[in-house]
C-alpha positions in Angstrom: 3.5 70.8 70.8 -0.4 71.4 70.8 -2.0 73.8 68.3 -5.2 75.3 69.3 -7.4 77.1 66.8 -10.1 79.4 67.9 -12.7 80.6 65.3 -14.2 84.1 66.6 -17.0 86.1 65.2 -14.4 88.6 63.6 -11.0 87.0 63.8 -9.4 83.3 63.8 -6.6 83.0 67.1 -4.1 80.2 66.9 -1.7 79.0 69.5 1.2 76.9 69.7 1.4 75.6 73.3 4.3 73.3 74.6 3.9 70.8 77.6 4.9 73.5 80.0 2.3 76.0 79.2 4.6 78.4 77.2 2.5 79.8 74.0 2.8 81.6 71.0 -0.3 83.2 69.4 -1.4 84.8 66.3 -4.5 86.0 64.7 -6.2 87.4 61.6 -9.4 89.1 61.1 -12.3 88.7 58.7 -15.5 90.8 58.0 -18.9 89.9 59.5 -21.4 91.2 56.7 -24.8 92.9 57.2 -26.3 92.7 53.8 -29.8 94.0 55.5 -30.9 95.0 58.7 -30.9 92.2 61.3 -28.5 89.7 59.2 -25.1 88.9 60.3 -23.1 86.4 57.9 -19.5 85.5 56.9 -18.6 84.0 53.9 -17.0 80.5 55.2 -13.9 80.8 52.8 -13.2 83.8 54.8 -12.6 81.8 57.6 -10.3 79.3 55.6 -8.2 82.2 54.1 -7.7 84.2 57.7 -6.9 80.6 59.2 -4.2 80.0 56.5 -2.7 83.5 57.1 -2.6 83.2 61.0 -0.9 79.9 60.8 1.6 81.5 58.4 2.2 84.2 61.1 2.3 81.8 63.8 4.8 79.8 62.3 7.2 82.6 61.9 6.6 84.2 64.9 7.4 80.6 66.6 10.5 80.2 64.8 11.8 83.7 65.2 11.5 83.0 69.1 13.1 79.5 68.8 10.0 77.8 70.0 9.5 75.3 67.3 7.2 75.6 64.4 4.0 73.9 63.0 6.2 71.0 61.8 6.4 70.1 65.6 2.3 70.0 66.2 1.4 66.6 67.8 -2.4 67.6 67.8 -4.9 69.8 66.8 -7.8 71.3 69.2 -10.5 73.6 68.1 -12.7 76.5 69.7 -15.6 78.7 68.1 -18.1 81.2 68.3 -21.2 79.0 68.8 -24.9 79.0 67.3 -24.0 80.0 63.8 -24.9 77.5 61.3 -23.5 76.4 57.7 -25.2 74.2 55.4 -22.9 71.8 53.5 -22.5 69.4 50.8 -19.9 66.6 50.2 -17.8 67.1 47.2 -17.0 64.4 45.0 -13.2 64.6 45.9 -14.6 64.5 49.8 -14.1 68.1 50.4 -16.9 70.1 52.1 -18.8 72.7 50.2 -20.9 75.5 51.9 -24.2 76.0 50.1 -24.9 79.4 51.8 -23.0 81.9 53.9 -22.6 81.2 57.6 -25.6 82.7 59.3 -24.1 83.8 62.8 -25.4 84.1 66.5 -25.8 87.9 66.0 -28.4 87.5 63.0 -32.1 88.1 63.9 -34.1 86.5 61.0 -34.8 83.4 63.3 -37.1 85.8 65.4 -39.9 85.3 62.9 -39.8 81.4 63.8 -40.1 81.8 67.4 -43.8 81.2 67.6 -42.8 77.3 66.4 -40.8 76.8 69.5 -43.7 78.5 71.6 -46.5 76.1 70.2 -44.4 73.1 71.7 -45.6 71.6 74.8 -43.9 72.9 78.0 -42.1 69.8 79.1 -40.7 69.5 75.5 -39.3 73.1 75.7 -38.1 72.3 79.3 -35.7 69.5 78.3 -33.8 72.1 75.8 -32.5 74.0 78.7 -32.6 77.5 77.0 -35.5 80.0 76.3 -35.9 79.9 72.3 -33.9 82.8 70.8 -33.1 84.3 67.6 -29.7 83.6 66.3 -29.6 80.4 68.1 -29.2 77.3 65.6 -32.7 75.9 65.8 -34.6 79.3 64.9 -31.9 80.2 62.1 -32.6 76.4 60.3 -36.3 77.4 60.7 -35.9 80.4 58.7 -33.9 78.5 56.1 -36.5 75.9 56.2 -39.2 78.4 55.3 -37.3 81.1 53.0 -34.3 79.1 51.4 -35.7 75.4 51.3 -33.9 74.5 48.3 -30.7 75.0 50.5 -31.6 72.7 52.9 -32.9 70.1 50.5 -29.3 70.1 48.7 -27.4 69.9 52.2 -25.9 66.8 53.3 -25.4 68.4 56.8 -25.6 71.5 58.8 -22.3 72.1 60.5 -21.3 74.8 63.4 -18.7 77.3 62.6 -15.7 75.7 64.2 -17.0 72.3 62.9 -16.9 73.5 59.6 -13.4 74.7 59.8 -12.2 71.3 61.2 -13.9 69.6 58.5 -11.4 71.7 56.1 -8.6 70.0 57.9 -9.8 66.3 58.1 -13.0 65.9 55.9 -15.0 64.5 58.9 -18.3 66.0 59.9 -19.3 65.9 63.6 -19.7 68.1 66.6 -19.2 68.2 70.5 -21.7 68.6 73.1 -21.2 72.0 73.8 -22.1 73.4 70.6 -25.0 70.8 70.1 -26.4 72.0 73.6 -26.7 75.8 72.3 -28.5 74.9 69.2 -32.4 74.3 70.6 -32.3 71.0 69.0 -30.8 69.3 71.9 -32.2 67.1 74.7 -30.4 67.9 78.0 -32.2 64.8 80.0 -30.9 62.3 77.6 -27.7 64.3 76.1 -28.6 63.4 72.4 -30.5 65.3 69.5 -33.8 66.0 70.5 -35.7 63.6 67.7 -39.0 64.3 68.8 -38.7 68.1 68.9 -36.9 67.9 65.4 -39.9 66.0 64.0 -42.6 68.2 65.6 -40.5 71.4 64.0 -40.4 69.2 60.7 -36.5 70.1 60.3 -34.4 67.2 58.5 -32.9 65.3 61.2 -30.5 63.8 58.9 -28.5 67.0 58.5 -27.3 67.2 62.2 -23.9 65.9 62.8 -22.8 63.1 65.2 -22.0 64.4 68.7 -18.7 63.3 70.3 -16.9 64.5 73.3 -14.8 67.5 73.0 -11.4 65.4 73.3 -12.8 62.6 71.1 -10.9 62.3 67.6 -12.1 64.1 64.5 -10.0 62.4 62.1 -6.3 63.4 61.0 -5.0 66.3 58.8 -5.4 65.4 55.2 -2.7 65.8 52.6 -4.7 68.6 50.8 -4.9 70.5 54.0 -1.3 69.9 55.1 -0.5 71.7 51.8 -2.7 74.7 52.3 -2.2 75.1 56.0 1.3 73.9 57.0 0.2 71.3 59.5 1.7 67.9 59.1 -0.3 65.3 57.3 -1.5 62.8 59.5 -1.9 64.7 62.6 -4.8 63.8 65.0 -7.3 66.4 65.4 -9.8 66.7 68.4 -13.3 67.9 68.0 -13.1 70.7 70.5 -15.7 73.0 72.1 -17.7 76.4 71.8 -15.8 79.3 72.9 -17.1 79.9 76.1 -16.6 76.4 77.3 -13.3 76.1 75.7 -12.4 79.2 77.7 -13.4 77.4 80.8 -11.5 74.5 80.0 -8.4 76.5 79.1 -8.9 78.3 82.7 -9.3 75.1 84.4 -12.6 76.3 85.7 -14.8 73.7 87.4 -15.7 75.6 90.7 -19.4 76.6 91.0 -18.5 79.2 93.3 -16.5 81.2 90.6 -17.8 83.1 87.7 -16.0 84.1 84.6 -16.5 87.2 82.6 -15.3 87.3 79.0 -15.9 90.6 76.9 -15.2 89.4 73.1 -17.3 90.5 70.2 -20.1 89.3 72.8 -20.1 89.8 76.5 -20.6 86.7 78.3 -20.8 85.7 82.3 -20.4 82.0 83.0 -20.6 79.7 85.9 -20.6 76.0 86.5 -23.2 74.1 87.6 -23.3 70.6 89.4 -22.7 67.8 86.7 -25.9 66.2 85.5 -28.1 69.2 86.8 -30.9 70.6 84.6 -32.1 74.0 86.2 -35.4 75.4 85.4 -35.2 77.1 81.8 -34.5 81.1 82.6 -33.2 84.1 81.1 -29.7 82.6 81.3 -28.6 79.8 79.0 -27.5 76.3 79.9 -24.6 74.5 77.8 -22.6 71.2 78.2 -18.9 71.8 79.1 -15.8 70.5 77.5 -15.2 68.2 80.5 -17.6 65.3 80.3 -20.6 66.0 82.3 -19.7 69.4 83.5 -22.5 72.1 82.7 -22.4 75.6 82.8 -25.0 78.7 83.0 -24.0 81.8 80.9 -25.7 85.1 80.9 -24.9 86.0 77.1 -25.0 89.6 76.1 -24.9 90.2 72.3 -23.1 93.4 72.4 -19.7 93.6 74.0 -16.9 94.2 71.6 -19.1 94.2 68.8 -20.7 97.7 69.8 -17.6 98.8 71.0 -15.6 98.3 67.7 -18.6 99.8 65.9 -18.0 103.1 68.0 -14.4 102.9 67.6 -14.7 102.9 63.8 -17.1 105.6 64.0 -15.5 107.9 66.1 -11.9 107.1 65.0 -10.0 106.5 67.8 -7.5 103.6 69.0 -7.8 101.4 71.9 -4.3 101.7 73.3 -4.4 105.7 72.8 -8.0 105.9 74.4 -7.0 103.6 77.7 -3.9 105.6 77.8 -6.2 109.1 78.0 -8.4 107.3 80.6 -5.7 106.2 82.9 -6.2 107.9 86.5 -9.7 109.1 85.5 -11.8 106.1 85.6 -13.6 106.9 88.8 -14.5 110.4 87.4 -18.4 111.4 87.1 -19.5 111.0 83.8 -22.6 113.0 84.3 -25.7 112.3 82.3 -24.3 110.7 79.3 -24.8 107.1 78.9 -24.5 104.7 75.7 -27.2 101.7 75.1 -24.9 99.2 73.2 -27.7 97.2 71.8 -26.9 97.4 68.4 -28.1 93.8 67.7 -30.8 93.3 69.9 -30.0 91.6 73.3 -30.5 88.3 74.7 -29.8 88.4 78.6 -31.9 89.2 80.2 -34.3 91.0 77.8 -34.7 88.8 75.2 -35.4 91.4 72.6 -34.1 91.2 69.4 -35.7 94.6 68.4 -33.5 96.5 71.3 -31.4 99.3 69.7 -28.5 101.2 70.9 -28.3 105.2 71.7 -26.2 107.8 73.4 -28.3 109.8 75.8 -27.6 112.7 77.8 -25.4 114.4 75.0 -24.3 118.0 75.4 -22.1 120.6 73.3 -19.2 120.2 75.6 -18.9 116.4 75.0 -16.1 115.0 72.9 -14.9 111.9 71.3 -13.7 110.8 74.6 -16.8 111.1 76.5 -18.7 109.2 74.0 -16.2 106.3 73.9 -16.1 106.4 77.8 -19.9 106.2 77.9 -19.5 103.6 75.6 -17.5 101.4 77.7 -19.4 102.3 80.7 -22.8 100.8 78.7 -20.9 97.5 78.1 -19.9 97.4 81.7 -23.6 98.0 82.9 -24.8 95.2 80.6 -22.1 92.8 82.0 -23.4 93.9 85.5 -27.1 93.3 84.6 -25.8 89.8 83.3 -24.2 89.1 86.5 -27.2 90.0 88.4 -29.2 87.6 86.1 -26.8 84.7 86.5 -26.9 85.2 90.4 -30.7 85.7 90.5 -31.2 82.1 91.9 -28.0 81.2 93.3 -25.7 82.6 95.9 -23.4 85.1 95.0 -20.2 83.9 93.4 -17.2 84.1 95.8 -14.7 85.0 92.8 -15.4 86.8 89.8 -12.9 86.4 87.1 -12.0 88.2 83.7 -10.6 86.7 81.0 -9.9 87.4 76.9 -8.1 89.9 75.3 -9.7 92.9 76.8 -8.2 91.7 80.2 -5.0 93.0 79.3 -6.2 97.0 79.6 -5.7 98.2 83.1 -8.2 101.0 82.5 -10.9 98.3 81.2 -10.4 96.0 84.3 -10.8 99.2 86.5 -13.9 100.6 84.9 -15.6 96.9 85.0 -14.7 96.5 88.5 -16.0 99.6 89.4 -19.5 99.2 87.8 -20.0 95.6 89.3 -18.8 96.9 92.4 -16.8 93.9 93.4 -13.0 92.9 93.0 -12.0 91.0 89.8 -9.4 88.1 89.5 -7.8 88.5 85.8 -5.0 86.5 83.7 -2.5 88.4 81.5 -2.6 85.0 79.4 -5.6 86.3 77.4 -6.3 83.7 74.8 -8.4 81.7 77.0 -10.3 80.0 74.2 -7.3 79.1 71.9 -5.6 77.8 75.3 -8.7 75.7 75.9 -8.6 74.3 72.2 -4.8 73.2 72.8 -5.8 71.5 76.0 -8.3 69.4 73.8 -5.4 68.3 71.7 -3.3 67.5 74.5 -6.3 65.4 76.0 -6.8 63.7 72.7 -3.2 62.2 73.2 -4.1 61.3 76.7 -1.4 63.5 77.9 -1.8 65.9 81.3 -2.7 69.2 80.5 -0.2 71.8 80.6 -0.2 74.5 83.6 -3.4 76.7 83.7 -3.1 80.4 83.6 -2.4 82.4 86.8 -4.7 85.0 88.0 -4.0 88.4 89.4 -6.4 89.6 92.2 -7.7 93.4 91.6 -9.6 95.5 94.3 -12.7 97.3 93.0 -12.4 101.0 92.9 -15.1 103.1 94.8 -17.2 106.0 93.4 -20.4 107.5 94.7 -21.9 107.9 91.3 -21.9 104.4 90.1 -25.1 103.1 91.8 -27.2 106.1 90.2 -25.5 105.8 87.0 -26.6 102.1 86.8 -29.9 102.6 87.7 -30.4 105.5 85.3 -29.1 103.0 82.7 -31.9 100.5 83.3 -34.4 103.2 83.5 -33.5 104.5 79.9 -33.5 100.8 78.4 -37.1 100.4 79.8 -38.1 104.0 78.7 -37.0 103.3 75.1 -38.1 99.7 74.9 -41.0 99.1 77.1 -41.8 95.4 78.3 -44.0 93.5 75.8 -47.3 92.8 77.1 
């Protein structure tokens, strides 16, 4: 069996996958801390405690179902949230010590450092493949360099989130091409760390880990890790990939005519590009894939499940109950109420770390369900805007897939398809990134990948108010956040 570990922003998901594609999963949550406005951090030890609990639950669930246990794991693979950074130091016993809380992709402190990137020559910025944005590793490291220099001076390396957790299993420090390519420190032309840029920014190049293929080895499970996590000592570990490339790997997506939407903590719309292509820098991101030489463009919207979970906590409802109440009323006209979900700024297409959220059009007759439904519609509108941005310079995708945990809710699938005004394909196997992580474990052993997930076609509902509602959503954003000169 193969073990996939997917380190998300708010939870870790683990999957045991057999050669036939049968899977057992478990997860465990951890907090995202906001000690001040614009900050988003996690104590890395929380990741490890959550992983320990998730693996315990997974082991119990697999044994109860008679489908094996952790002792049957032959290889481990990883997936994880991208862009975050963890400065680390090597302990005397070979362990990895975090010197600072992990600074996550939703953190806005790096916005103050963007001018350092804008001052670089245009040709240099073009080789980054991405417009500089706060929350990406390069801007975060510049913030640390300016505001906490002692941390970087003590650090032996800076790791991305999944790489920190993997180091706890193997002691090996490295990363993969997908995570490296999202750092704003990577040269897409030469597929390596961008030494000239790093020197221009005056960052310590020695702190960046070696880049390897996603299916390359990253050591073996140590005795200490085996005792803590229950994975057999000596089990080989694959490097893995960032969450979106892992999800694409897990769904076997390589077709440039197919786009894939995932609404997790963030919302993303991704689409493969031809191998080796370096498109002009635009408001969508370019990342390396888990497959060698495969690249993809992604419209990254920062406020998907992050905003929706905030709404759920404030209004005190549960998702199963809400979707049950929405069943049969998805196409009803919501009237004037709408929600801007920009609680942590926005990346695609606005690239505005100062964007903020709002309910607009409230009246006395509105209740909790109206507020929640407006929040869902607001996230669906941001996904539509992301898809339009992704397809701005390309022919529209022939097929749009929906993956991730939210795909299991029929009312949400209908609402998203309604706002997009296009049919969707969805998979009932929702743990795409964890599955992709397990696939990297299989490939590490040189074995054929298990069967990919099946997709079900869903036609788009029709409602005459959708276009008017979407246009008003765009107008309200523009009124509250006028374009900067």
